[in-house]
PLY file of the C-alpha trace (Angstrom):
ply
format ascii 1.0
element vertex 462
property float x
property float y
property float z
element edge 461
property int vertex1
property int vertex2
end_header
37.60 -35.27 16.90
35.09 -33.17 14.98
32.03 -32.37 17.07
29.29 -32.82 14.45
28.15 -36.43 14.71
25.66 -36.14 11.86
27.60 -36.78 8.65
24.70 -36.06 6.31
26.45 -33.00 4.86
29.19 -35.25 3.45
26.67 -37.28 1.47
24.12 -34.60 0.60
26.23 -31.46 0.23
24.81 -28.28 -1.20
28.27 -26.88 -1.84
31.80 -28.21 -2.42
35.07 -26.26 -2.49
38.18 -27.72 -4.16
41.17 -26.27 -2.30
44.26 -26.48 -4.50
42.24 -26.34 -7.73
44.41 -26.36 -10.84
44.05 -25.68 -14.55
46.71 -28.27 -15.34
45.25 -31.40 -17.01
45.85 -34.59 -15.05
46.21 -32.89 -11.67
44.15 -34.54 -8.93
42.16 -31.39 -8.24
41.38 -30.93 -11.95
40.16 -34.53 -12.27
37.85 -34.05 -9.28
36.38 -30.89 -10.83
35.83 -32.70 -14.12
34.29 -35.71 -12.36
31.82 -33.51 -10.49
30.69 -32.09 -13.82
30.47 -35.52 -15.50
28.52 -37.15 -12.66
26.06 -34.25 -12.57
26.63 -32.81 -9.08
23.81 -30.30 -8.54
25.32 -28.22 -5.75
27.62 -25.20 -5.94
31.28 -25.84 -6.85
34.00 -23.41 -5.75
37.59 -23.81 -6.99
40.07 -22.27 -4.50
43.59 -21.25 -5.49
45.16 -17.76 -5.34
47.08 -18.50 -8.57
44.00 -18.52 -10.82
41.01 -16.33 -11.66
39.13 -19.24 -13.24
39.55 -23.02 -13.23
37.65 -25.35 -15.55
35.43 -22.44 -16.55
34.46 -21.65 -12.95
35.36 -18.57 -10.95
38.34 -19.38 -8.73
38.67 -17.87 -5.25
41.94 -17.01 -3.48
40.68 -18.51 -0.21
37.59 -20.03 1.37
37.01 -16.89 3.40
36.24 -14.72 0.35
33.59 -17.04 -1.07
31.10 -15.37 1.24
29.02 -18.35 2.28
29.26 -21.51 4.35
30.64 -24.61 2.63
29.46 -28.14 3.31
32.55 -30.00 2.08
36.06 -28.73 1.35
38.21 -31.12 -0.67
41.90 -30.54 0.11
44.13 -31.56 -2.81
47.46 -30.13 -1.64
50.95 -31.31 -0.70
50.86 -32.81 2.80
52.91 -30.01 4.37
50.29 -27.45 3.26
47.26 -29.34 4.54
47.21 -28.24 8.24
47.19 -24.56 7.26
44.48 -25.19 4.65
42.42 -27.09 7.23
42.70 -24.14 9.63
41.33 -22.02 6.80
38.20 -24.18 6.86
37.41 -23.21 10.47
34.06 -21.50 10.77
33.42 -21.92 7.04
33.35 -25.63 6.12
31.46 -28.31 8.02
33.74 -31.05 6.76
36.93 -31.69 4.81
38.05 -34.55 2.61
41.84 -34.75 2.49
42.81 -36.75 -0.58
46.54 -35.99 -0.20
49.00 -38.68 0.87
52.24 -38.28 2.80
50.95 -38.62 6.36
51.18 -41.40 8.97
51.59 -44.05 6.26
55.09 -42.69 5.49
56.13 -42.23 9.13
58.41 -39.47 10.45
57.20 -35.99 9.55
54.06 -37.49 8.05
52.95 -38.65 11.50
53.41 -35.16 12.87
51.37 -33.67 10.03
48.56 -36.14 10.68
48.66 -35.33 14.39
48.22 -31.66 13.49
45.23 -32.53 11.27
43.66 -34.49 14.12
44.15 -31.66 16.60
42.71 -29.02 14.26
39.70 -31.24 13.50
38.98 -31.63 17.20
39.61 -28.01 18.19
37.69 -26.40 15.31
34.88 -28.94 15.07
35.64 -29.82 11.45
34.81 -33.41 10.47
37.61 -34.88 8.37
37.67 -37.85 5.98
41.24 -38.97 5.27
43.99 -38.07 4.76
45.41 -40.46 2.15
42.03 -41.43 0.71
39.79 -41.24 -2.35
36.96 -39.69 -0.36
33.35 -40.16 -1.48
31.54 -41.38 -4.55
27.83 -40.84 -3.94
25.46 -42.05 -6.64
22.54 -40.32 -4.90
23.88 -36.77 -4.47
26.38 -37.20 -7.37
29.33 -36.10 -5.23
32.50 -37.63 -6.69
35.93 -36.94 -5.19
37.50 -40.14 -6.58
40.40 -38.73 -8.56
40.65 -41.53 -11.16
38.99 -40.47 -14.44
35.66 -42.22 -15.18
37.03 -43.55 -18.47
39.56 -45.57 -16.43
37.35 -46.51 -13.48
33.65 -46.74 -14.24
31.16 -45.22 -11.81
28.27 -47.52 -10.86
24.69 -46.42 -11.32
22.48 -45.65 -8.32
21.51 -48.69 -6.24
21.11 -49.92 -2.68
24.63 -51.12 -1.80
27.05 -48.91 0.15
30.78 -49.65 0.49
33.14 -48.27 3.12
36.82 -49.01 2.64
40.04 -48.07 4.35
41.76 -48.70 1.01
41.13 -46.43 -1.93
42.42 -48.94 -4.48
40.12 -51.62 -3.11
37.14 -49.26 -3.32
37.76 -48.20 -6.91
38.40 -51.77 -8.09
35.15 -52.96 -6.53
33.31 -49.97 -8.04
34.70 -50.71 -11.49
33.64 -54.37 -11.34
30.18 -53.53 -10.02
29.68 -50.94 -12.76
30.68 -53.50 -15.39
28.13 -55.93 -13.93
25.37 -53.31 -13.87
25.19 -53.35 -10.05
24.26 -50.01 -8.47
25.59 -48.38 -5.32
24.33 -45.71 -2.94
27.47 -44.44 -1.18
31.13 -45.45 -1.48
33.54 -44.06 1.14
37.32 -44.42 1.08
38.41 -43.07 4.48
42.15 -43.78 4.38
44.11 -42.94 7.55
40.91 -41.97 9.44
42.35 -39.07 11.40
38.73 -38.33 12.36
35.88 -40.10 10.53
36.26 -43.86 10.76
34.30 -47.01 9.91
32.12 -46.69 13.03
31.06 -43.15 12.07
30.18 -44.35 8.57
28.18 -47.30 9.93
26.28 -44.94 12.22
25.28 -42.83 9.23
24.43 -45.78 6.99
22.29 -47.44 9.66
19.72 -44.65 9.24
20.32 -44.04 5.53
17.19 -44.98 3.60
19.13 -45.21 0.33
21.40 -47.94 1.74
19.94 -51.47 1.75
23.18 -53.38 2.45
26.71 -52.45 3.54
30.09 -53.91 2.56
33.24 -53.02 4.54
36.96 -53.43 3.81
38.91 -53.20 7.09
42.62 -53.06 7.82
42.33 -51.94 11.44
39.88 -50.74 14.07
41.16 -48.59 16.94
37.87 -47.86 18.74
36.60 -51.40 19.24
33.59 -50.69 21.46
32.39 -47.84 19.24
32.74 -50.07 16.18
30.76 -52.97 17.68
27.99 -50.63 18.86
27.68 -48.92 15.48
27.89 -52.21 13.57
25.28 -53.82 15.83
22.88 -50.96 15.22
23.44 -51.15 11.48
23.17 -54.95 11.37
19.81 -54.76 13.14
18.45 -52.78 10.17
20.25 -54.19 7.11
22.89 -56.76 6.10
26.49 -55.76 6.84
29.39 -57.78 5.44
33.11 -57.28 5.94
36.49 -58.44 4.72
39.37 -58.13 7.19
42.87 -57.92 5.73
46.25 -57.80 7.45
45.48 -60.98 9.39
49.08 -62.14 9.87
52.72 -61.76 8.87
53.31 -59.81 5.68
49.66 -58.72 5.58
50.00 -56.87 8.88
53.20 -55.17 7.68
51.56 -54.17 4.40
48.57 -52.66 6.19
50.88 -50.54 8.32
52.77 -49.14 5.34
49.57 -48.56 3.40
47.42 -46.49 5.76
49.51 -46.35 8.91
47.15 -48.96 10.37
47.81 -51.27 13.30
46.12 -54.46 12.15
45.73 -56.21 15.51
44.88 -59.84 16.28
42.53 -61.42 13.75
40.75 -63.48 16.43
39.58 -60.27 18.11
38.07 -59.01 14.87
36.34 -62.30 14.21
34.73 -62.22 17.65
33.67 -58.58 17.13
32.09 -59.41 13.77
30.14 -62.27 15.32
28.96 -60.17 18.23
27.75 -57.38 15.96
26.11 -59.70 13.43
28.51 -58.89 10.58
28.82 -61.39 7.73
32.54 -62.13 7.42
33.88 -62.58 3.89
36.94 -64.64 3.00
38.66 -62.58 0.31
38.30 -60.20 -2.61
36.46 -62.67 -4.84
33.91 -63.41 -2.14
33.64 -59.66 -1.48
32.70 -58.94 -5.10
30.36 -61.95 -5.23
28.67 -60.72 -2.05
28.33 -57.16 -3.38
26.80 -58.54 -6.55
24.36 -60.77 -4.65
23.29 -58.21 -2.05
23.23 -55.47 -4.67
20.41 -57.24 -6.52
18.74 -59.62 -4.07
17.29 -59.79 -0.57
18.95 -61.54 2.33
18.01 -65.22 2.59
16.15 -66.39 5.69
18.03 -69.70 5.79
20.33 -72.02 3.85
17.89 -74.33 2.01
18.48 -74.19 -1.76
16.28 -75.24 -4.67
18.24 -76.02 -7.85
16.59 -75.84 -11.27
18.52 -76.55 -14.47
18.28 -77.99 -17.96
21.49 -79.99 -17.53
21.55 -82.91 -15.10
25.32 -82.89 -14.63
25.30 -79.15 -13.92
22.63 -79.68 -11.27
24.65 -82.39 -9.54
27.76 -80.19 -9.56
25.86 -77.29 -8.00
24.42 -79.60 -5.35
27.93 -80.82 -4.46
29.21 -77.23 -4.24
26.29 -76.35 -1.95
27.19 -79.21 0.36
30.82 -78.07 0.54
29.77 -74.54 1.58
27.28 -75.66 4.21
24.09 -75.14 2.19
21.25 -77.66 2.28
19.61 -79.07 -0.84
16.49 -80.70 0.68
14.54 -83.25 -1.39
11.11 -82.31 -2.64
8.22 -83.10 -0.35
5.62 -85.57 -1.60
3.15 -82.71 -1.85
5.49 -80.74 -4.11
6.16 -83.80 -6.27
2.43 -84.30 -6.78
2.04 -80.66 -7.75
4.97 -80.68 -10.16
4.47 -83.96 -12.05
1.35 -82.89 -14.01
3.24 -79.78 -15.19
5.97 -81.73 -17.03
6.34 -84.70 -19.38
6.19 -88.14 -17.72
9.84 -88.90 -18.49
11.01 -86.10 -16.12
12.66 -87.09 -12.86
11.07 -84.66 -10.41
13.52 -84.09 -7.57
15.97 -81.48 -6.24
17.79 -80.58 -8.48
15.01 -80.40 -11.07
16.37 -81.28 -14.52
14.22 -79.74 -17.25
16.35 -81.53 -19.87
17.12 -80.36 -23.40
13.37 -79.91 -23.96
13.28 -76.99 -21.49
11.08 -74.00 -22.21
10.84 -70.55 -20.63
7.50 -71.53 -19.12
8.85 -74.73 -17.55
11.61 -72.80 -15.84
9.17 -70.18 -14.53
6.59 -72.75 -13.44
9.16 -74.89 -11.62
10.55 -71.83 -9.84
7.14 -70.53 -8.81
5.87 -73.90 -7.59
8.93 -74.90 -5.55
9.64 -71.51 -4.00
6.09 -70.84 -2.81
5.60 -71.89 0.79
8.30 -72.59 3.34
10.30 -75.47 1.87
13.20 -73.44 0.41
14.94 -70.17 1.23
16.43 -69.40 -2.20
16.91 -70.81 -5.67
19.88 -71.33 -7.95
18.71 -71.46 -11.56
21.27 -72.83 -14.01
20.25 -71.86 -17.53
22.21 -73.63 -20.27
21.19 -72.03 -23.54
21.37 -75.18 -25.70
17.63 -76.04 -25.68
16.07 -74.42 -28.78
12.84 -73.52 -26.97
14.58 -71.09 -24.59
14.15 -67.45 -25.58
15.14 -63.97 -24.43
11.91 -63.87 -22.39
13.40 -66.25 -19.80
15.13 -63.67 -17.54
12.01 -61.51 -17.15
9.87 -64.57 -16.45
12.26 -65.70 -13.70
12.39 -62.20 -12.21
8.62 -61.94 -11.66
8.76 -64.02 -8.45
5.03 -64.58 -8.26
4.13 -65.65 -4.74
7.65 -65.54 -3.28
8.83 -61.99 -3.86
11.34 -61.80 -0.98
13.28 -64.98 -1.73
16.58 -64.65 -3.63
16.99 -66.15 -7.09
20.59 -66.57 -8.29
21.36 -67.32 -11.92
24.17 -69.51 -13.23
24.63 -69.21 -17.00
27.93 -70.74 -18.11
29.04 -71.17 -21.70
30.67 -69.48 -24.64
29.87 -66.54 -26.86
26.14 -67.19 -27.27
25.56 -67.80 -23.55
27.62 -64.76 -22.56
25.52 -62.60 -24.85
22.52 -63.45 -22.64
24.10 -62.37 -19.33
23.03 -58.75 -19.79
19.39 -59.86 -20.08
19.52 -61.28 -16.55
21.21 -58.13 -15.23
18.56 -55.92 -16.78
15.91 -58.11 -15.17
17.49 -57.46 -11.77
18.89 -60.95 -11.24
22.51 -61.60 -10.19
24.07 -63.81 -12.84
27.32 -65.77 -12.64
29.16 -67.56 -15.40
30.35 -70.41 -13.17
28.41 -72.69 -10.82
30.98 -72.17 -8.07
30.46 -68.40 -8.05
26.67 -68.81 -8.01
26.91 -71.13 -5.00
29.27 -68.72 -3.23
26.68 -65.98 -3.72
24.00 -68.21 -2.21
26.27 -69.03 0.72
26.89 -65.34 1.43
23.14 -64.59 1.38
22.64 -67.47 3.81
25.42 -66.19 6.08
23.23 -63.19 6.83
20.60 -65.39 8.45
23.30 -67.23 10.41
24.82 -63.94 11.61
21.43 -62.79 12.88
20.92 -66.07 14.74
24.37 -65.64 16.30
23.35 -62.29 17.79
20.04 -63.50 19.19
0 1
1 2
2 3
3 4
4 5
5 6
6 7
7 8
8 9
9 10
10 11
11 12
12 13
13 14
14 15
15 16
16 17
17 18
18 19
19 20
20 21
21 22
22 23
23 24
24 25
25 26
26 27
27 28
28 29
29 30
30 31
31 32
32 33
33 34
34 35
35 36
36 37
37 38
38 39
39 40
40 41
41 42
42 43
43 44
44 45
45 46
46 47
47 48
48 49
49 50
50 51
51 52
52 53
53 54
54 55
55 56
56 57
57 58
58 59
59 60
60 61
61 62
62 63
63 64
64 65
65 66
66 67
67 68
68 69
69 70
70 71
71 72
72 73
73 74
74 75
75 76
76 77
77 78
78 79
79 80
80 81
81 82
82 83
83 84
84 85
85 86
86 87
87 88
88 89
89 90
90 91
91 92
92 93
93 94
94 95
95 96
96 97
97 98
98 99
99 100
100 101
101 102
102 103
103 104
104 105
105 106
106 107
107 108
108 109
109 110
110 111
111 112
112 113
113 114
114 115
115 116
116 117
117 118
118 119
119 120
120 121
121 122
122 123
123 124
124 125
125 126
126 127
127 128
128 129
129 130
130 131
131 132
132 133
133 134
134 135
135 136
136 137
137 138
138 139
139 140
140 141
141 142
142 143
143 144
144 145
145 146
146 147
147 148
148 149
149 150
150 151
151 152
152 153
153 154
154 155
155 156
156 157
157 158
158 159
159 160
160 161
161 162
162 163
163 164
164 165
165 166
166 167
167 168
168 169
169 170
170 171
171 172
172 173
173 174
174 175
175 176
176 177
177 178
178 179
179 180
180 181
181 182
182 183
183 184
184 185
185 186
186 187
187 188
188 189
189 190
190 191
191 192
192 193
193 194
194 195
195 196
196 197
197 198
198 199
199 200
200 201
201 202
202 203
203 204
204 205
205 206
206 207
207 208
208 209
209 210
210 211
211 212
212 213
213 214
214 215
215 216
216 217
217 218
218 219
219 220
220 221
221 222
222 223
223 224
224 225
225 226
226 227
227 228
228 229
229 230
230 231
231 232
232 233
233 234
234 235
235 236
236 237
237 238
238 239
239 240
240 241
241 242
242 243
243 244
244 245
245 246
246 247
247 248
248 249
249 250
250 251
251 252
252 253
253 254
254 255
255 256
256 257
257 258
258 259
259 260
260 261
261 262
262 263
263 264
264 265
265 266
266 267
267 268
268 269
269 270
270 271
271 272
272 273
273 274
274 275
275 276
276 277
277 278
278 279
279 280
280 281
281 282
282 283
283 284
284 285
285 286
286 287
287 288
288 289
289 290
290 291
291 292
292 293
293 294
294 295
295 296
296 297
297 298
298 299
299 300
300 301
301 302
302 303
303 304
304 305
305 306
306 307
307 308
308 309
309 310
310 311
311 312
312 313
313 314
314 315
315 316
316 317
317 318
318 319
319 320
320 321
321 322
322 323
323 324
324 325
325 326
326 327
327 328
328 329
329 330
330 331
331 332
332 333
333 334
334 335
335 336
336 337
337 338
338 339
339 340
340 341
341 342
342 343
343 344
344 345
345 346
346 347
347 348
348 349
349 350
350 351
351 352
352 353
353 354
354 355
355 356
356 357
357 358
358 359
359 360
360 361
361 362
362 363
363 364
364 365
365 366
366 367
367 368
368 369
369 370
370 371
371 372
372 373
373 374
374 375
375 376
376 377
377 378
378 379
379 380
380 381
381 382
382 383
383 384
384 385
385 386
386 387
387 388
388 389
389 390
390 391
391 392
392 393
393 394
394 395
395 396
396 397
397 398
398 399
399 400
400 401
401 402
402 403
403 404
404 405
405 406
406 407
407 408
408 409
409 410
410 411
411 412
412 413
413 414
414 415
415 416
416 417
417 418
418 419
419 420
420 421
421 422
422 423
423 424
424 425
425 426
426 427
427 428
428 429
429 430
430 431
431 432
432 433
433 434
434 435
435 436
436 437
437 438
438 439
439 440
440 441
441 442
442 443
443 444
444 445
445 446
446 447
447 448
448 449
449 450
450 451
451 452
452 453
453 454
454 455
455 456
456 457
457 458
458 459
459 460
460 461
């Protein structure tokens, strides 16, 4: 494979060439050029196509060789049969190539031969390759964007601490779109497709040392280099949370993975053992994947599974407690010391326990005081705060007051705020305060369970 193990140039490129650039609206190469302009990429952009003098207002070059300077990343947006020749044209000029074109191993026959040629050129010429059959990179830090779906159709998330690596391009863009809608930021998103060269292990190696990345989410169809993957994942898990969803577990799923990226899915039990050995948090499906991205995108990893529940609706609190039990979370009762500290803070008719029910008389201050008092010390690892907006004393100050975390800054706080139009209008306030908010108690508990899985995964490695 490519000889350069440091992939930094892919994520912090000073220059990008679009090979196969076109003036035609709607063409993949044109969309990429437009996206680079919209996202604010600061490096040099070089359209390459002998058919044009200019593309999108930029000077267009007949080949990479006449640009006259080294290129960090060449994006190849060409028919599959033209890609090997174009990749050879990158030799000695481009450090890396992103091949967004399809028509390779995933279609079999001639496509497999074309992908073999790509692999051989990558290895011989020392060119690192992402793809083929991929979306490439969306980088909210460097503003590189090779995802060829227009931003008006798939939103781009703001900058944040979560990085996503995905074998599937459609999975990556769907997750990005949902995270952007929720106000969750990302650092790097990589769709690596058929992985003729760069694979999930290479990405994990880079992200392990990436200061911009605070947590990693992976979508996996197959892993060919098992030992390399476990070593890279172990190194990354030692520094930050890593969570993964494995698809193609059996039957039709395995067949679908093969036709999608040419992947060989392998036995699920092997993957599960590898995840456990590396310390990866395994996720059960797309919904849990998005919940986990939302939770880790805005909160720290929990140190355990003990949950404090605070609400202004008794029935809601009981339901959350039941859901915690079903997902293996503990809801420990308050200690006598905590009860003594809490009782003077509230009216005498309050039942001070876990869950704490602040009743329909709830105020912003009661919520904040209950959270601060119970989460200080070592009795609980995280809190689920269910805010029902019926009580008239609750105001728009509540989210900021809950986000202050006085005395327990590292412990996660997850918000559950169900309801209709009025309640939904308040969700953005929690997002702006940096708190993950869910409109159902079940989703909030799933988020808590995922944060707790991180602590369990670490214990499993030790």
